[in-house]
C-alpha positions in Angstrom: 62.3 9.4 -31.7 65.7 10.7 -30.8 64.4 14.3 -30.8 61.7 13.4 -28.3 64.3 11.9 -25.9 66.8 14.7 -26.2 66.6 16.8 -23.0 64.7 14.2 -21.1 67.5 12.4 -19.3 65.3 10.3 -17.1 63.5 8.9 -20.1 66.8 8.3 -21.9 68.2 6.3 -18.9 65.0 4.3 -18.7 65.1 3.5 -22.4 68.8 2.5 -22.2 68.3 0.3 -19.1 64.9 -1.0 -20.3 66.3 -1.9 -23.7 69.3 -3.7 -22.1 66.8 -5.7 -19.9 64.7 -6.6 -22.9 67.8 -7.7 -24.8 69.2 -9.9 -21.9 65.8 -11.5 -21.1 65.2 -12.3 -24.8 68.6 -14.0 -25.0 67.8 -16.0 -21.9 64.4 -17.1 -23.3 65.8 -17.8 -26.7 68.5 -20.0 -25.2 66.0 -21.9 -23.1 63.6 -22.4 -26.0 66.3 -23.6 -28.3 67.6 -26.2 -25.7 64.0 -27.3 -25.0 63.1 -27.7 -28.6 66.2 -29.8 -29.3 66.4 -31.7 -26.0 66.5 -35.2 -27.4 68.5 -34.3 -30.4 71.0 -32.3 -28.4 71.6 -35.4 -26.2 72.7 -37.4 -29.3 74.6 -34.6 -31.0 76.7 -33.8 -27.9 78.1 -37.3 -27.7 79.2 -37.3 -31.4 81.1 -34.1 -31.0 83.6 -35.4 -28.4 85.9 -37.6 -30.5 87.9 -34.8 -32.1 89.3 -31.6 -30.7 88.6 -29.5 -33.8 85.1 -30.8 -34.2 84.5 -30.0 -30.5 85.8 -26.4 -31.1 83.5 -26.0 -34.1 80.5 -27.3 -32.1 81.3 -24.9 -29.3 81.3 -22.0 -31.8 78.0 -23.0 -33.3 76.2 -23.9 -30.1 77.3 -20.6 -28.3 76.3 -18.6 -31.4 72.9 -20.3 -31.4 72.1 -19.7 -27.7 73.9 -16.3 -27.5 75.4 -17.1 -24.2 79.0 -18.4 -23.5 78.0 -18.6 -19.8 75.1 -20.9 -20.6 77.2 -23.0 -23.1 80.0 -23.6 -20.6 77.5 -24.3 -17.8 75.9 -27.0 -19.9 79.4 -28.5 -20.6 80.2 -28.5 -16.9 77.0 -30.3 -16.2 77.8 -32.9 -19.0 81.3 -33.5 -17.6 79.8 -33.8 -14.0 77.3 -36.4 -15.4 80.1 -38.3 -17.1 78.9 -37.7 -20.7 81.9 -35.7 -22.0 85.7 -36.3 -21.4 87.6 -33.4 -19.9 89.8 -32.7 -23.0 86.7 -32.4 -25.3 85.1 -30.0 -22.8 88.3 -27.8 -23.0 88.0 -27.8 -26.8 84.3 -26.9 -26.6 85.1 -24.0 -24.2 87.6 -22.7 -26.7 84.9 -22.7 -29.4 82.5 -21.0 -27.0 84.9 -18.1 -26.7 84.6 -17.4 -30.4 80.8 -18.0 -30.3 80.3 -15.3 -27.7 81.7 -12.7 -30.1 78.5 -13.1 -32.1 76.8 -10.8 -29.5 79.1 -7.9 -30.5 78.4 -8.6 -34.2 74.6 -8.5 -33.6 74.9 -5.2 -31.8 77.1 -3.9 -34.6 74.6 -5.0 -37.2 71.8 -3.2 -35.3 73.8 0.0 -35.3 75.1 -0.1 -38.9 72.7 -2.2 -41.0 69.3 -0.6 -41.7 67.6 -3.8 -42.8 68.2 -5.3 -39.3 65.5 -3.1 -37.8 62.9 -5.0 -39.7 63.8 -8.1 -37.6 61.7 -6.5 -34.9 58.6 -7.6 -36.9 59.5 -11.2 -36.0 58.2 -10.4 -32.5 54.7 -9.8 -33.9 54.7 -12.7 -36.3 56.0 -15.1 -33.6 53.3 -13.8 -31.1 50.5 -14.3 -33.6 51.8 -17.7 -34.5 51.8 -18.9 -30.9 48.3 -17.6 -30.3 46.8 -19.1 -33.6 48.8 -22.4 -34.0 48.0 -25.2 -31.6 50.6 -27.7 -32.7 53.4 -27.9 -30.1 56.4 -28.1 -32.4 55.1 -25.3 -34.7 54.5 -23.2 -31.6 58.1 -23.7 -30.5 59.3 -22.4 -33.9 57.1 -19.3 -33.6 58.3 -18.7 -30.0 61.9 -18.7 -31.2 61.0 -16.2 -33.9 59.3 -14.0 -31.3 62.3 -14.0 -29.1 64.6 -13.1 -32.0 62.3 -10.1 -32.7 62.2 -9.1 -29.1 66.0 -9.3 -29.0 66.4 -6.8 -31.8 63.7 -4.6 -30.4 65.6 -4.4 -27.1 68.8 -3.4 -29.0 66.9 -0.7 -30.9 65.3 0.8 -27.7 68.7 0.6 -25.9 70.4 2.4 -28.9 67.9 5.3 -28.6 68.5 5.6 -24.9 72.3 5.5 -25.1 72.6 8.0 -27.9 70.9 10.6 -25.6 72.7 9.4 -22.4 76.1 9.7 -24.1 75.7 13.4 -24.6 75.1 14.1 -20.8 78.1 15.7 -19.0 77.8 13.4 -16.0 78.0 10.4 -18.2 81.0 11.8 -20.1 82.8 12.3 -16.7 82.2 8.7 -15.7 83.3 7.2 -19.1 86.4 9.4 -19.1 87.5 7.8 -15.9 86.4 4.2 -16.7 87.4 4.2 -20.4 90.4 6.4 -20.4 92.7 3.4 -21.1 92.5 -0.3 -21.6 93.6 -1.2 -18.0 90.9 0.8 -16.2 88.1 -0.4 -18.6 89.3 -4.0 -18.2 88.9 -3.7 -14.4 85.5 -2.0 -14.7 84.2 -4.5 -17.2 85.5 -7.5 -15.2 83.6 -6.2 -12.1 80.5 -5.4 -14.0 80.4 -8.8 -15.7 81.1 -10.7 -12.5 78.2 -8.8 -10.7 75.7 -9.1 -13.6 76.8 -12.7 -14.5 76.6 -11.8 -18.2 79.4 -10.9 -20.6 76.6 -10.1 -23.2 75.4 -7.2 -20.9 78.9 -5.8 -20.4 79.9 -6.0 -24.1 76.6 -4.5 -25.2 76.9 -1.5 -22.8 80.5 -1.0 -23.7 79.8 -1.1 -27.4 77.0 1.5 -27.2 79.3 3.8 -25.1 82.1 3.4 -27.6 79.9 4.0 -30.7 78.5 7.2 -29.1 82.0 8.5 -28.4 82.1 7.7 -24.7 85.5 6.0 -24.7 88.5 5.6 -27.1 89.2 2.3 -29.0 91.8 1.3 -26.4 89.1 1.5 -23.7 86.7 -0.5 -25.9 89.3 -3.3 -26.3 89.8 -3.3 -22.5 86.0 -3.7 -22.1 86.1 -6.8 -24.3 89.0 -8.3 -22.3 87.4 -7.6 -18.9 84.1 -9.1 -20.0 85.8 -12.2 -21.2 87.6 -12.7 -17.9 84.6 -11.7 -15.8 82.3 -14.2 -17.4 84.5 -17.0 -16.1 83.2 -16.2 -12.6 79.9 -17.8 -13.7 81.8 -21.1 -14.3 83.4 -21.0 -10.9 79.9 -20.5 -9.3 78.5 -23.4 -11.4 81.2 -25.8 -10.0 80.3 -25.4 -6.4 79.6 -28.9 -5.0 80.5 -30.5 -8.3 83.3 -33.0 -9.0 86.9 -31.8 -9.6 86.7 -32.1 -13.3 84.2 -29.3 -13.5 86.5 -27.1 -11.4 89.3 -27.9 -13.9 87.0 -26.6 -16.7 86.4 -23.3 -14.8 90.1 -22.9 -14.1 90.9 -23.7 -17.8 88.5 -21.0 -19.0 89.9 -18.4 -16.5 93.5 -19.4 -17.3 93.2 -19.1 -21.1 91.5 -15.7 -20.8 94.1 -14.4 -18.4 97.0 -15.5 -20.6 95.4 -14.0 -23.7 94.7 -10.7 -21.9 98.4 -10.6 -20.8 99.3 -10.7 -24.5 96.6 -8.4 -25.9 96.6 -5.5 -23.3 100.4 -4.7 -23.7 99.8 -4.8 -27.5 96.9 -2.4 -27.0 99.1 -0.1 -24.8 101.7 -0.1 -27.5 99.1 0.9 -30.1 99.5 -2.2 -32.3 96.1 -3.7 -31.6 94.2 -0.4 -32.3 96.4 0.3 -35.3 95.3 -3.0 -36.9 91.6 -2.2 -36.3 91.9 1.3 -37.6 93.7 0.1 -40.8 90.8 -2.2 -41.5 88.7 0.9 -42.0 85.5 -0.9 -41.0 83.7 1.9 -39.2 83.2 2.6 -35.6 80.2 0.4 -35.2 82.3 -2.6 -36.2 85.6 -1.9 -34.5 84.7 -3.2 -31.1 82.9 -6.3 -32.5 85.9 -7.2 -34.6 88.3 -6.6 -31.7 86.1 -9.0 -29.7 86.3 -11.6 -32.5 90.1 -11.1 -32.9 90.7 -11.5 -29.2 88.8 -14.8 -28.9 90.3 -16.1 -32.2 93.8 -15.4 -30.9 92.9 -17.3 -27.7 91.8 -20.3 -29.7 94.8 -20.2 -32.0 97.2 -20.1 -29.0 95.6 -22.9 -27.0 94.0 -25.3 -29.5 97.4 -27.0 -30.2 98.2 -27.4 -26.5 95.1 -29.2 -25.2 97.0 -32.3 -24.3 99.5 -30.5 -22.1 97.0 -28.1 -20.7 94.9 -31.1 -19.6 97.9 -32.5 -17.8 98.5 -29.0 -16.2 95.0 -28.8 -14.9 95.4 -32.2 -13.2 98.7 -31.0 -11.7 97.0 -27.9 -10.3 93.8 -29.6 -9.1 95.1 -33.0 -8.1 93.2 -36.2 -8.1 92.0 -37.5 -4.8 93.4 -40.6 -3.2 90.1 -42.4 -3.5 88.8 -45.6 -2.2 90.2 -48.4 -4.4 86.6 -49.4 -5.4 86.0 -46.0 -7.0 82.2 -46.0 -7.5 81.7 -42.2 -7.5 78.3 -41.2 -8.9 78.5 -38.0 -11.0 75.4 -36.0 -11.0 74.7 -32.4 -11.9 71.6 -30.6 -10.8 72.4 -27.9 -13.4 71.8 -30.6 -16.0 68.2 -31.0 -14.9 67.5 -27.4 -15.9 69.7 -27.4 -19.0 68.6 -30.8 -20.6 66.3 -33.2 -18.7 66.7 -36.0 -21.3 70.5 -36.1 -20.6 69.8 -35.8 -16.9 67.6 -38.9 -17.1 70.3 -40.8 -19.0 72.8 -39.9 -16.3 70.4 -41.4 -13.8 70.2 -44.6 -15.9 74.0 -44.8 -16.0 74.1 -44.3 -12.2 71.9 -47.4 -11.7 74.5 -49.5 -13.7 77.2 -48.2 -11.3 75.0 -48.9 -8.3 74.5 -52.5 -9.6 78.3 -52.9 -9.8 78.5 -52.0 -6.1 76.0 -54.8 -5.3 78.0 -57.3 -7.4 81.2 -56.2 -5.6 79.5 -56.8 -2.2 78.6 -60.4 -3.2 82.1 -60.9 -4.7 83.7 -59.7 -1.4 81.8 -62.5 0.5 83.1 -65.0 -2.1 86.7 -63.8 -1.8 86.5 -63.8 2.0 85.4 -67.5 1.9 88.1 -68.4 -0.6 91.1 -66.6 0.9 90.3 -66.1 4.6 91.8 -62.7 4.1 90.4 -60.1 6.5 90.8 -57.3 4.0 87.7 -58.6 2.2 85.6 -58.2 5.3 86.8 -54.6 5.6 86.0 -54.2 1.9 82.5 -55.6 2.5 81.9 -53.1 5.3 83.2 -50.2 3.2 81.1 -51.2 0.3 78.0 -51.2 2.4 78.8 -47.6 3.3 79.3 -46.8 -0.3 76.0 -48.5 -1.3 74.0 -46.6 1.3 75.5 -43.2 0.4 75.1 -43.9 -3.4 71.5 -45.0 -3.0 70.6 -41.8 -1.1 72.4 -39.6 -3.8 70.4 -41.4 -6.6 67.1 -41.1 -4.7 67.7 -37.4 -4.1 68.5 -36.8 -7.8 65.6 -38.8 -9.1 63.2 -36.9 -6.8 64.5 -33.5 -8.1 64.4 -34.8 -11.7 60.8 -36.1 -11.3 59.7 -32.7 -9.9 61.0 -31.0 -13.1 60.0 -33.7 -15.5 56.6 -33.6 -17.3 57.3 -36.2 -19.9 55.2 -39.4 -19.1 57.9 -41.8 -20.4 60.7 -40.1 -18.4 58.6 -40.2 -15.2 57.9 -43.9 -15.7 61.6 -44.6 -16.2 62.4 -42.8 -13.0 59.9 -44.9 -11.1 61.4 -48.1 -12.6 64.9 -47.1 -11.5 63.7 -46.3 -7.9 61.8 -49.6 -7.8 64.9 -51.6 -9.0 67.1 -49.8 -6.4 64.7 -50.8 -3.5 65.0 -54.4 -4.6 68.8 -54.1 -4.7 68.7 -52.5 -1.2 67.1 -55.7 0.0 69.9 -57.7 -1.7 72.5 -55.9 0.5 70.5 -56.5 3.7 70.2 -60.2 2.9 73.9 -60.4 2.0 74.8 -58.9 5.3 72.5 -61.4 7.1 74.2 -64.3 5.2 77.6 -63.0 6.3 76.4 -62.9 9.9 75.4 -66.6 9.6 78.7 -67.4 8.0 80.6 -65.8 10.9 79.3 -68.5 13.3 81.5 -70.9 11.3 84.9 -69.4 11.5 87.4 -68.9 14.2 88.0 -65.3 15.0 91.5 -64.4 16.4 91.6 -60.8 17.5 94.9 -59.0 17.0 95.9 -55.4 17.4 97.7 -53.6 14.6 98.7 -50.1 13.9 97.6 -49.5 10.3 97.9 -46.3 8.3 94.9 -46.2 6.0 94.8 -43.7 3.1 92.0 -41.2 2.9 89.2 -42.3 0.6 85.9 -40.9 -0.6 82.5 -42.5 -0.3 80.6 -41.6 -3.5 80.1 -38.0 -2.5 83.5 -36.1 -2.4 82.2 -34.4 0.8 82.1 -37.7 2.6 85.8 -38.1 3.4 87.0 -40.9 5.6 90.5 -41.1 6.9 92.0 -43.4 9.5 95.5 -43.6 11.1 95.1 -45.3 14.4 95.3 -48.7 16.2 92.5 -50.9 15.0 91.1 -54.2 16.0 92.0 -56.5 13.1 90.3 -59.9 12.9 92.0 -62.9 11.3 89.5 -65.3 9.8 89.9 -69.0 9.5 86.9 -70.7 8.1 86.2 -74.3 9.1 83.6 -75.0 6.3 84.0 -78.4 4.8 84.4 -78.7 1.0 80.8 -79.5 0.2 79.4 -76.6 2.3 82.0 -74.2 0.8 81.3 -75.4 -2.8 77.5 -74.9 -2.3 77.8 -71.4 -0.9 80.2 -70.3 -3.7 77.8 -71.7 -6.3 74.9 -69.7 -4.8 77.0 -66.6 -5.0 78.0 -67.3 -8.6 74.4 -67.8 -9.6 73.1 -64.7 -7.9 75.9 -62.5 -9.3 75.0 -63.8 -12.8 71.4 -62.8 -12.2 72.4 -59.4 -11.0 74.6 -58.7 -14.0 71.9 -59.7 -16.4 69.3 -57.7 -14.5 71.5 -54.6 -14.6 71.6 -54.7 -18.4 67.8 -54.6 -18.5 67.8 -51.0 -17.2 69.5 -49.9 -20.4 67.6 -52.0 -23.0 65.0 -54.4 -21.8 65.0 -57.8 -23.5 62.1 -60.2 -22.9 64.5 -63.1 -23.8 67.0 -62.1 -21.1 64.2 -61.4 -18.6 63.0 -65.0 -19.2 66.6 -66.3 -18.7 66.8 -64.3 -15.4 63.6 -65.9 -14.3 64.9 -69.4 -15.0 68.1 -68.7 -13.2 66.1 -67.5 -10.2 64.1 -70.7 -10.2 67.5 -72.6 -10.4 68.6 -70.9 -7.3 65.4 -71.8 -5.5 65.8 -75.5 -6.6 69.5 -75.5 -5.6 68.6 -74.1 -2.2 66.3 -77.1 -1.7 69.2 -79.4 -2.7 71.5 -77.7 -0.2 68.9 -78.3 2.6 68.7 -81.9 1.6 72.5 -82.3 1.5 72.8 -80.6 4.9 70.3 -83.0 6.5 72.5 -85.9 5.2 75.6 -84.2 6.6 74.0 -83.8 10.0 72.9 -87.5 10.0 76.4 -88.6 9.1 78.0 -86.0 11.4 79.9 -84.5 8.5 78.7 -81.0 9.1 81.4 -78.5 10.0 79.6 -76.9 12.9 76.5 -78.0 14.8 75.5 -74.3 15.2 76.1 -73.4 11.5 72.8 -72.8 9.6 73.6 -73.3 6.0 69.9 -73.6 5.3 69.4 -70.0 6.4 72.1 -68.9 4.0 70.5 -70.9 1.2 67.1 -69.2 2.0 68.7 -65.7 2.0 70.3 -66.3 -1.4 66.9 -67.5 -2.8 65.5 -64.2 -1.7 68.5 -62.4 -3.1 67.9 -64.1 -6.5 64.2 -63.1 -6.2 65.0 -59.4 -5.6 67.5 -59.4 -8.5 64.8 -60.9 -10.7 62.3 -58.3 -9.4 64.8 -55.5 -10.2 64.9 -56.8 -13.8 61.1 -57.0 -13.9 60.9 -53.3 -12.9 62.1 -52.4 -16.3 59.6 -54.6 -18.2 57.6 -52.6 -20.7 54.0 -52.5 -19.7 50.8 -51.6 -21.6 47.8 -49.8 -20.2 46.4 -53.2 -19.0 45.9 -51.9 -15.5 43.9 -48.9 -16.8 41.8 -51.1 -19.0 41.1 -53.4 -16.1 40.1 -50.4 -14.0 37.6 -49.4 -16.7 36.2 -52.9 -16.9 35.8 -53.0 -13.2 34.0 -49.7 -13.2 31.6 -51.0 -15.9 30.9 -54.1 -13.9 30.3 -52.1 -10.7 28.0 -49.7 -12.5 26.0 -52.7 -13.8 25.7 -54.1 -10.3 24.5 -50.7 -9.0 22.0 -50.4 -11.8 20.7 -53.9 -11.1 20.3 -53.0 -7.4 18.4 -49.8 -8.3 16.1 -51.8 -10.6 15.4 -54.4 -7.9 
């Protein structure tokens, strides 16, 4: 094959680039297939590997080796942190492991160049393709697809090797590599730019390794290529964090920071000849020297930083500071990247967001309670801010659930998304009714308007982009309720009952319980009965002229809270497990209609 290519430079270049393309696309497809095949399992496993730094490092090595992409592994971790599934320190440990895992690409390329038996792995492409066409079972098909992608990956490497062996002998190519790879500093810069543009360290390292094996650059240049690729791949992480919470930016900065520090150590050692001297003394052959240098570089990185994770985490928080957030801190963390990487975890983050959303609703009701109890105007301001938070959070959840449902084909997952949306619509009505109730309450307090210069800290409303900051003269209202004790007690009891229903209903989204659902229904009926009692008591107060304000409509408040309790109950009911009764009834109706039509035809 090499003899055919010799002298045909255009064919050699096409084979080199075509082989590289086949290799990269096979890695991408293999990564996607592995994540798809283990979607549910991966969701469970990832949570178990966050309790211990060393276990997280090990998992980072294994996972990155499996999917052959440090970019993809770190992107997934960034998505998990954004969704609130993984603490920041565990993510840092995982990233350290991913650095070692990415060296497996160099090892695979070295194997393809030096180990003759590896060429037979190309047969996996044929076996996998035949299996996909013949086997109909979904899980078995997935296994054959993985086998096919492995075969295609080694086929790409083989084709690329044929092309590069011929390209390396061309004078123009030698002139370029003499400039680029003349020393470790120039090759680091070139590799960094190349990796940043191609968004793939695998591509840069693979090209660099073929150039090195074919005599295109010295060992010092090859080491620089590894260093540049490692730094360049961190650009992908920075791109992934656009529009994401600050923790994800800290991960990208950590990845960049650790690679820069390690390169500052390794490159001077290379210039002094120590790094290359160690590799040459190993006497492992040219095909393995760059692969081992890659592995040593990333191992050194892990050894340096694995003991300092606690302090590095603090440093990242010092560099990228926490925001002065709204005291109620109900930020919803979503990652659209997670929808592509692992839809089952994305769905779980949506379920968690509903729990957070329910807490906002509970805080809204609690703010009314505290306003009545304390007459403190800060609780009215809190109520107004919470309504803004609720509206923004609801829109964020709806947008995310829409995008998730467009990418989700699983029937169970689609049903769960619909349930969450239905529950949120009911909770939206709770907020509206709570606001109406506060309007009715405001008839019954004296409002003294005062002017006050108040410096209010900046705060964030759910989405970090929605920044609100005030520092100006504001109208501050001092509230003094004139509710009598019986009216006050009745309203507070209504709030207590509806908050209890809301908390129980929120739990139903995570794990539906028919017993708790029944308890919620009884509580809802208790609120309805209690509302009737309040109306009866109010009539007596009016007759005895004991009501606090002739214009005060406590009956309207009681009615609103009955409806609030109803919507809380309906939000619980949204998560009730349903059989295909509706489908069966449709079929029964169709049979009945058909019988009627047949009867009419016979008549």
